[in-house]
TORKOL-4160 file (C-alpha; in steps of 0.2 Angstrom, whole numbers, padded with zeros to 4 digits, m for minus):
343
<pt num="1" X="0365" Y="0529" Z="0279"/>
<pt num="2" X="0364" Y="0523" Z="0297"/>
<pt num="3" X="0352" Y="0533" Z="0308"/>
<pt num="4" X="0351" Y="0536" Z="0326"/>
<pt num="5" X="0334" Y="0537" Z="0333"/>
<pt num="6" X="0330" Y="0544" Z="0350"/>
<pt num="7" X="0313" Y="0541" Z="0356"/>
<pt num="8" X="0304" Y="0546" Z="0372"/>
<pt num="9" X="0286" Y="0543" Z="0376"/>
<pt num="10" X="0277" Y="0557" Z="0385"/>
<pt num="11" X="0264" Y="0547" Z="0395"/>
<pt num="12" X="0247" Y="0553" Z="0398"/>
<pt num="13" X="0243" Y="0546" Z="0415"/>
<pt num="14" X="0228" Y="0534" Z="0414"/>
<pt num="15" X="0227" Y="0529" Z="0432"/>
<pt num="16" X="0214" Y="0518" Z="0441"/>
<pt num="17" X="0220" Y="0519" Z="0459"/>
<pt num="18" X="0211" Y="0530" Z="0471"/>
<pt num="19" X="0224" Y="0532" Z="0484"/>
<pt num="20" X="0236" Y="0546" Z="0485"/>
<pt num="21" X="0249" Y="0534" Z="0492"/>
<pt num="22" X="0250" Y="0526" Z="0475"/>
<pt num="23" X="0256" Y="0541" Z="0466"/>
<pt num="24" X="0274" Y="0541" Z="0459"/>
<pt num="25" X="0285" Y="0551" Z="0449"/>
<pt num="26" X="0303" Y="0553" Z="0455"/>
<pt num="27" X="0317" Y="0541" Z="0453"/>
<pt num="28" X="0335" Y="0539" Z="0458"/>
<pt num="29" X="0342" Y="0541" Z="0441"/>
<pt num="30" X="0332" Y="0557" Z="0436"/>
<pt num="31" X="0331" Y="0575" Z="0441"/>
<pt num="32" X="0313" Y="0581" Z="0444"/>
<pt num="33" X="0305" Y="0598" Z="0445"/>
<pt num="34" X="0286" Y="0599" Z="0449"/>
<pt num="35" X="0277" Y="0616" Z="0447"/>
<pt num="36" X="0261" Y="0616" Z="0457"/>
<pt num="37" X="0248" Y="0630" Z="0461"/>
<pt num="38" X="0240" Y="0623" Z="0477"/>
<pt num="39" X="0226" Y="0637" Z="0477"/>
<pt num="40" X="0228" Y="0647" Z="0492"/>
<pt num="41" X="0235" Y="0633" Z="0503"/>
<pt num="42" X="0227" Y="0626" Z="0513"/>
<pt num="43" X="0210" Y="0626" Z="0503"/>
<pt num="44" X="0201" Y="0615" Z="0516"/>
<pt num="45" X="0212" Y="0616" Z="0531"/>
<pt num="46" X="0220" Y="0601" Z="0539"/>
<pt num="47" X="0212" Y="0590" Z="0525"/>
<pt num="48" X="0222" Y="0599" Z="0512"/>
<pt num="49" X="0238" Y="0599" Z="0523"/>
<pt num="50" X="0237" Y="0580" Z="0525"/>
<pt num="51" X="0234" Y="0577" Z="0507"/>
<pt num="52" X="0248" Y="0589" Z="0501"/>
<pt num="53" X="0260" Y="0580" Z="0513"/>
<pt num="54" X="0255" Y="0563" Z="0505"/>
<pt num="55" X="0257" Y="0569" Z="0488"/>
<pt num="56" X="0274" Y="0577" Z="0490"/>
<pt num="57" X="0280" Y="0561" Z="0499"/>
<pt num="58" X="0273" Y="0550" Z="0485"/>
<pt num="59" X="0279" Y="0560" Z="0470"/>
<pt num="60" X="0297" Y="0561" Z="0478"/>
<pt num="61" X="0302" Y="0575" Z="0466"/>
<pt num="62" X="0319" Y="0584" Z="0469"/>
<pt num="63" X="0311" Y="0601" Z="0468"/>
<pt num="64" X="0294" Y="0608" Z="0470"/>
<pt num="65" X="0290" Y="0626" Z="0463"/>
<pt num="66" X="0274" Y="0630" Z="0472"/>
<pt num="67" X="0262" Y="0645" Z="0470"/>
<pt num="68" X="0247" Y="0652" Z="0480"/>
<pt num="69" X="0254" Y="0647" Z="0497"/>
<pt num="70" X="0243" Y="0657" Z="0509"/>
<pt num="71" X="0248" Y="0649" Z="0526"/>
<pt num="72" X="0267" Y="0648" Z="0526"/>
<pt num="73" X="0268" Y="0643" Z="0544"/>
<pt num="74" X="0257" Y="0627" Z="0540"/>
<pt num="75" X="0267" Y="0623" Z="0525"/>
<pt num="76" X="0283" Y="0623" Z="0535"/>
<pt num="77" X="0275" Y="0612" Z="0548"/>
<pt num="78" X="0269" Y="0600" Z="0534"/>
<pt num="79" X="0286" Y="0599" Z="0526"/>
<pt num="80" X="0295" Y="0597" Z="0542"/>
<pt num="81" X="0287" Y="0580" Z="0544"/>
<pt num="82" X="0294" Y="0574" Z="0528"/>
<pt num="83" X="0311" Y="0567" Z="0530"/>
<pt num="84" X="0325" Y="0576" Z="0520"/>
<pt num="85" X="0313" Y="0590" Z="0513"/>
<pt num="86" X="0314" Y="0608" Z="0518"/>
<pt num="87" X="0304" Y="0623" Z="0511"/>
<pt num="88" X="0309" Y="0641" Z="0507"/>
<pt num="89" X="0300" Y="0657" Z="0505"/>
<pt num="90" X="0309" Y="0673" Z="0499"/>
<pt num="91" X="0297" Y="0688" Z="0497"/>
<pt num="92" X="0301" Y="0706" Z="0500"/>
<pt num="93" X="0282" Y="0706" Z="0501"/>
<pt num="94" X="0269" Y="0693" Z="0502"/>
<pt num="95" X="0269" Y="0684" Z="0486"/>
<pt num="96" X="0263" Y="0666" Z="0489"/>
<pt num="97" X="0278" Y="0658" Z="0480"/>
<pt num="98" X="0288" Y="0644" Z="0488"/>
<pt num="99" X="0301" Y="0630" Z="0485"/>
<pt num="100" X="0301" Y="0613" Z="0493"/>
<pt num="101" X="0317" Y="0603" Z="0489"/>
<pt num="102" X="0325" Y="0587" Z="0494"/>
<pt num="103" X="0341" Y="0591" Z="0504"/>
<pt num="104" X="0348" Y="0573" Z="0501"/>
<pt num="105" X="0349" Y="0576" Z="0482"/>
<pt num="106" X="0349" Y="0595" Z="0480"/>
<pt num="107" X="0363" Y="0607" Z="0485"/>
<pt num="108" X="0355" Y="0625" Z="0485"/>
<pt num="109" X="0368" Y="0638" Z="0481"/>
<pt num="110" X="0358" Y="0654" Z="0480"/>
<pt num="111" X="0340" Y="0659" Z="0483"/>
<pt num="112" X="0333" Y="0676" Z="0478"/>
<pt num="113" X="0320" Y="0686" Z="0470"/>
<pt num="114" X="0321" Y="0696" Z="0454"/>
<pt num="115" X="0311" Y="0711" Z="0447"/>
<pt num="116" X="0307" Y="0716" Z="0465"/>
<pt num="117" X="0304" Y="0735" Z="0462"/>
<pt num="118" X="0295" Y="0748" Z="0452"/>
<pt num="119" X="0292" Y="0748" Z="0437"/>
<pt num="120" X="0292" Y="0729" Z="0437"/>
<pt num="121" X="0277" Y="0727" Z="0448"/>
<pt num="122" X="0265" Y="0729" Z="0434"/>
<pt num="123" X="0272" Y="0714" Z="0424"/>
<pt num="124" X="0276" Y="0704" Z="0440"/>
<pt num="125" X="0263" Y="0706" Z="0454"/>
<pt num="126" X="0273" Y="0692" Z="0462"/>
<pt num="127" X="0292" Y="0693" Z="0460"/>
<pt num="128" X="0300" Y="0678" Z="0452"/>
<pt num="129" X="0309" Y="0667" Z="0464"/>
<pt num="130" X="0326" Y="0660" Z="0458"/>
<pt num="131" X="0334" Y="0644" Z="0465"/>
<pt num="132" X="0352" Y="0641" Z="0460"/>
<pt num="133" X="0357" Y="0623" Z="0464"/>
<pt num="134" X="0368" Y="0608" Z="0461"/>
<pt num="135" X="0361" Y="0591" Z="0457"/>
<pt num="136" X="0372" Y="0576" Z="0453"/>
<pt num="137" X="0387" Y="0588" Z="0451"/>
<pt num="138" X="0378" Y="0599" Z="0438"/>
<pt num="139" X="0372" Y="0616" Z="0441"/>
<pt num="140" X="0354" Y="0622" Z="0437"/>
<pt num="141" X="0344" Y="0638" Z="0438"/>
<pt num="142" X="0325" Y="0637" Z="0442"/>
<pt num="143" X="0314" Y="0652" Z="0441"/>
<pt num="144" X="0297" Y="0650" Z="0449"/>
<pt num="145" X="0283" Y="0662" Z="0443"/>
<pt num="146" X="0265" Y="0666" Z="0445"/>
<pt num="147" X="0259" Y="0678" Z="0431"/>
<pt num="148" X="0245" Y="0690" Z="0431"/>
<pt num="149" X="0228" Y="0681" Z="0428"/>
<pt num="150" X="0213" Y="0685" Z="0418"/>
<pt num="151" X="0210" Y="0694" Z="0401"/>
<pt num="152" X="0200" Y="0693" Z="0386"/>
<pt num="153" X="0212" Y="0683" Z="0375"/>
<pt num="154" X="0217" Y="0698" Z="0365"/>
<pt num="155" X="0235" Y="0706" Z="0367"/>
<pt num="156" X="0234" Y="0725" Z="0367"/>
<pt num="157" X="0252" Y="0731" Z="0366"/>
<pt num="158" X="0246" Y="0749" Z="0367"/>
<pt num="159" X="0239" Y="0746" Z="0385"/>
<pt num="160" X="0252" Y="0743" Z="0398"/>
<pt num="161" X="0237" Y="0737" Z="0410"/>
<pt num="162" X="0230" Y="0725" Z="0398"/>
<pt num="163" X="0231" Y="0708" Z="0407"/>
<pt num="164" X="0239" Y="0699" Z="0391"/>
<pt num="165" X="0251" Y="0714" Z="0389"/>
<pt num="166" X="0257" Y="0712" Z="0407"/>
<pt num="167" X="0260" Y="0694" Z="0404"/>
<pt num="168" X="0269" Y="0698" Z="0387"/>
<pt num="169" X="0280" Y="0710" Z="0397"/>
<pt num="170" X="0284" Y="0697" Z="0410"/>
<pt num="171" X="0289" Y="0685" Z="0397"/>
<pt num="172" X="0300" Y="0698" Z="0388"/>
<pt num="173" X="0309" Y="0703" Z="0404"/>
<pt num="174" X="0312" Y="0685" Z="0409"/>
<pt num="175" X="0319" Y="0681" Z="0392"/>
<pt num="176" X="0331" Y="0696" Z="0393"/>
<pt num="177" X="0336" Y="0691" Z="0411"/>
<pt num="178" X="0341" Y="0674" Z="0405"/>
<pt num="179" X="0349" Y="0679" Z="0389"/>
<pt num="180" X="0360" Y="0691" Z="0399"/>
<pt num="181" X="0365" Y="0682" Z="0414"/>
<pt num="182" X="0362" Y="0663" Z="0411"/>
<pt num="183" X="0366" Y="0661" Z="0393"/>
<pt num="184" X="0376" Y="0645" Z="0396"/>
<pt num="185" X="0366" Y="0638" Z="0411"/>
<pt num="186" X="0354" Y="0625" Z="0413"/>
<pt num="187" X="0338" Y="0635" Z="0416"/>
<pt num="188" X="0320" Y="0629" Z="0420"/>
<pt num="189" X="0306" Y="0642" Z="0421"/>
<pt num="190" X="0291" Y="0635" Z="0430"/>
<pt num="191" X="0275" Y="0641" Z="0436"/>
<pt num="192" X="0257" Y="0646" Z="0434"/>
<pt num="193" X="0259" Y="0657" Z="0419"/>
<pt num="194" X="0241" Y="0660" Z="0417"/>
<pt num="195" X="0240" Y="0659" Z="0398"/>
<pt num="196" X="0239" Y="0646" Z="0385"/>
<pt num="197" X="0253" Y="0642" Z="0372"/>
<pt num="198" X="0242" Y="0640" Z="0357"/>
<pt num="199" X="0235" Y="0657" Z="0355"/>
<pt num="200" X="0237" Y="0665" Z="0338"/>
<pt num="201" X="0254" Y="0674" Z="0334"/>
<pt num="202" X="0247" Y="0691" Z="0337"/>
<pt num="203" X="0239" Y="0687" Z="0353"/>
<pt num="204" X="0252" Y="0674" Z="0360"/>
<pt num="205" X="0261" Y="0682" Z="0375"/>
<pt num="206" X="0274" Y="0668" Z="0374"/>
<pt num="207" X="0278" Y="0671" Z="0355"/>
<pt num="208" X="0296" Y="0678" Z="0358"/>
<pt num="209" X="0301" Y="0662" Z="0367"/>
<pt num="210" X="0291" Y="0650" Z="0355"/>
<pt num="211" X="0300" Y="0658" Z="0340"/>
<pt num="212" X="0317" Y="0656" Z="0348"/>
<pt num="213" X="0318" Y="0637" Z="0345"/>
<pt num="214" X="0337" Y="0637" Z="0346"/>
<pt num="215" X="0338" Y="0642" Z="0364"/>
<pt num="216" X="0321" Y="0638" Z="0372"/>
<pt num="217" X="0307" Y="0624" Z="0372"/>
<pt num="218" X="0291" Y="0623" Z="0382"/>
<pt num="219" X="0293" Y="0605" Z="0387"/>
<pt num="220" X="0274" Y="0604" Z="0390"/>
<pt num="221" X="0269" Y="0610" Z="0372"/>
<pt num="222" X="0262" Y="0593" Z="0367"/>
<pt num="223" X="0250" Y="0594" Z="0382"/>
<pt num="224" X="0244" Y="0611" Z="0376"/>
<pt num="225" X="0240" Y="0603" Z="0359"/>
<pt num="226" X="0233" Y="0587" Z="0366"/>
<pt num="227" X="0217" Y="0582" Z="0374"/>
<pt num="228" X="0209" Y="0595" Z="0386"/>
<pt num="229" X="0206" Y="0581" Z="0398"/>
<pt num="230" X="0225" Y="0582" Z="0402"/>
<pt num="231" X="0226" Y="0600" Z="0404"/>
<pt num="232" X="0233" Y="0608" Z="0421"/>
<pt num="233" X="0217" Y="0618" Z="0423"/>
<pt num="234" X="0202" Y="0607" Z="0419"/>
<pt num="235" X="0188" Y="0618" Z="0425"/>
<pt num="236" X="0190" Y="0630" Z="0410"/>
<pt num="237" X="0197" Y="0619" Z="0403"/>
<pt num="238" X="0214" Y="0627" Z="0399"/>
<pt num="239" X="0233" Y="0623" Z="0400"/>
<pt num="240" X="0240" Y="0637" Z="0411"/>
<pt num="241" X="0255" Y="0629" Z="0420"/>
<pt num="242" X="0271" Y="0627" Z="0410"/>
<pt num="243" X="0289" Y="0622" Z="0411"/>
<pt num="244" X="0301" Y="0630" Z="0400"/>
<pt num="245" X="0319" Y="0623" Z="0397"/>
<pt num="246" X="0334" Y="0631" Z="0390"/>
<pt num="247" X="0344" Y="0623" Z="0376"/>
<pt num="248" X="0357" Y="0616" Z="0388"/>
<pt num="249" X="0344" Y="0604" Z="0394"/>
<pt num="250" X="0338" Y="0598" Z="0377"/>
<pt num="251" X="0349" Y="0583" Z="0376"/>
<pt num="252" X="0344" Y="0577" Z="0393"/>
<pt num="253" X="0325" Y="0580" Z="0389"/>
<pt num="254" X="0327" Y="0569" Z="0373"/>
<pt num="255" X="0334" Y="0554" Z="0383"/>
<pt num="256" X="0322" Y="0539" Z="0384"/>
<pt num="257" X="0318" Y="0541" Z="0403"/>
<pt num="258" X="0314" Y="0559" Z="0403"/>
<pt num="259" X="0296" Y="0564" Z="0404"/>
<pt num="260" X="0285" Y="0579" Z="0405"/>
<pt num="261" X="0268" Y="0575" Z="0413"/>
<pt num="262" X="0253" Y="0584" Z="0419"/>
<pt num="263" X="0250" Y="0574" Z="0435"/>
<pt num="264" X="0232" Y="0569" Z="0436"/>
<pt num="265" X="0231" Y="0568" Z="0455"/>
<pt num="266" X="0212" Y="0568" Z="0454"/>
<pt num="267" X="0213" Y="0551" Z="0446"/>
<pt num="268" X="0219" Y="0545" Z="0463"/>
<pt num="269" X="0204" Y="0552" Z="0472"/>
<pt num="270" X="0185" Y="0548" Z="0470"/>
<pt num="271" X="0184" Y="0562" Z="0456"/>
<pt num="272" X="0189" Y="0579" Z="0450"/>
<pt num="273" X="0177" Y="0588" Z="0462"/>
<pt num="274" X="0185" Y="0579" Z="0477"/>
<pt num="275" X="0202" Y="0586" Z="0472"/>
<pt num="276" X="0196" Y="0603" Z="0468"/>
<pt num="277" X="0186" Y="0605" Z="0484"/>
<pt num="278" X="0200" Y="0598" Z="0495"/>
<pt num="279" X="0217" Y="0602" Z="0487"/>
<pt num="280" X="0217" Y="0614" Z="0472"/>
<pt num="281" X="0210" Y="0619" Z="0455"/>
<pt num="282" X="0226" Y="0616" Z="0446"/>
<pt num="283" X="0235" Y="0600" Z="0443"/>
<pt num="284" X="0254" Y="0599" Z="0445"/>
<pt num="285" X="0265" Y="0599" Z="0430"/>
<pt num="286" X="0281" Y="0588" Z="0432"/>
<pt num="287" X="0298" Y="0588" Z="0422"/>
<pt num="288" X="0309" Y="0572" Z="0424"/>
<pt num="289" X="0326" Y="0573" Z="0416"/>
<pt num="290" X="0337" Y="0558" Z="0414"/>
<pt num="291" X="0354" Y="0563" Z="0420"/>
<pt num="292" X="0364" Y="0549" Z="0413"/>
<pt num="293" X="0369" Y="0546" Z="0395"/>
<pt num="294" X="0357" Y="0532" Z="0389"/>
<pt num="295" X="0354" Y="0532" Z="0370"/>
<pt num="296" X="0344" Y="0519" Z="0361"/>
<pt num="297" X="0348" Y="0514" Z="0343"/>
<pt num="298" X="0332" Y="0511" Z="0333"/>
<pt num="299" X="0330" Y="0512" Z="0314"/>
<pt num="300" X="0311" Y="0510" Z="0314"/>
<pt num="301" X="0304" Y="0527" Z="0310"/>
<pt num="302" X="0286" Y="0523" Z="0315"/>
<pt num="303" X="0280" Y="0512" Z="0329"/>
<pt num="304" X="0269" Y="0497" Z="0324"/>
<pt num="305" X="0251" Y="0497" Z="0329"/>
<pt num="306" X="0249" Y="0516" Z="0330"/>
<pt num="307" X="0240" Y="0528" Z="0320"/>
<pt num="308" X="0250" Y="0544" Z="0318"/>
<pt num="309" X="0240" Y="0560" Z="0318"/>
<pt num="310" X="0253" Y="0573" Z="0315"/>
<pt num="311" X="0271" Y="0579" Z="0318"/>
<pt num="312" X="0275" Y="0595" Z="0327"/>
<pt num="313" X="0291" Y="0604" Z="0330"/>
<pt num="314" X="0296" Y="0612" Z="0347"/>
<pt num="315" X="0287" Y="0628" Z="0342"/>
<pt num="316" X="0270" Y="0619" Z="0341"/>
<pt num="317" X="0270" Y="0620" Z="0322"/>
<pt num="318" X="0264" Y="0605" Z="0311"/>
<pt num="319" X="0278" Y="0599" Z="0300"/>
<pt num="320" X="0284" Y="0584" Z="0290"/>
<pt num="321" X="0296" Y="0571" Z="0298"/>
<pt num="322" X="0314" Y="0577" Z="0296"/>
<pt num="323" X="0332" Y="0572" Z="0302"/>
<pt num="324" X="0343" Y="0582" Z="0314"/>
<pt num="325" X="0328" Y="0591" Z="0322"/>
<pt num="326" X="0318" Y="0587" Z="0338"/>
<pt num="327" X="0300" Y="0583" Z="0334"/>
<pt num="328" X="0284" Y="0577" Z="0343"/>
<pt num="329" X="0275" Y="0563" Z="0335"/>
<pt num="330" X="0256" Y="0563" Z="0341"/>
<pt num="331" X="0246" Y="0547" Z="0339"/>
<pt num="332" X="0228" Y="0543" Z="0339"/>
<pt num="333" X="0228" Y="0534" Z="0355"/>
<pt num="334" X="0234" Y="0550" Z="0364"/>
<pt num="335" X="0252" Y="0545" Z="0366"/>
<pt num="336" X="0266" Y="0557" Z="0361"/>
<pt num="337" X="0283" Y="0553" Z="0356"/>
<pt num="338" X="0298" Y="0564" Z="0356"/>
<pt num="339" X="0311" Y="0560" Z="0342"/>
<pt num="340" X="0327" Y="0566" Z="0335"/>
<pt num="341" X="0334" Y="0557" Z="0320"/>
<pt num="342" X="0352" Y="0560" Z="0318"/>
<pt num="343" X="0360" Y="0555" Z="0302"/>
């Protein structure tokens, strides 16, 4: 029986250059969304502003979902000097969330907040910001978030003020919102969600989404299961910044040129401390979706010269290789391949 094998390599960025101008991510044939907590921009005044400008220019993503923007005036000034890019703030009160997007590639149709009033302030100390847009004649919905921080790692469903419970409630409300209003739309949830994907079932604030494998996928799940050196919040270390996609994007995500990456900007600087002191304590997480229909035929089930460690499904559970199911193949050298074998 002939089998169609679709393989995508999620690349861990092993970078030697120490120059922010050498950063790259976006391409002309992909749609890119980058989530980035810039830690109360500007963390170190004009040094931060200049660095952020260079990073955004070099990564050339179509959309940036930003968190912790303290000085909105300075960010507007920075973005105004980048040709083609604009920034948007939409807060009924100060929330620190912002979008930056490329007007040459993205047509923004709507911009608004959700869950802006009581009793939702407990779950959302910063109201989620929605961007409805068109890219390459296809419509997308992006929801930018910054969940409540902290906690003890234990979910107490009987205490509405428990930090994990507040994040659990936020996840529940977002899922309800999408299931009700965007059931057939291409949806991307991005942001600093302030919790890890790998907690036990009883303590996992994301469990309702993780279990719904027919409709949702955390595109960054392999990073959460991988080497801590690649996490978005290395100081702990923990992986707190996530990108969730709806099933309307699964096919694009499994195309060969699609990538989910935690972008190690500190590798382009002298060290992590330089990045942390001058830019942020969070790394950006980027989603790159191939928008054209490129499929590769390959009957080889396991690449040569690699030692397979394990295979996981989209919910992060270890499994055996199987057909007609999206799977992540994790190798000893740190590489991760996304595969779906259709028979």
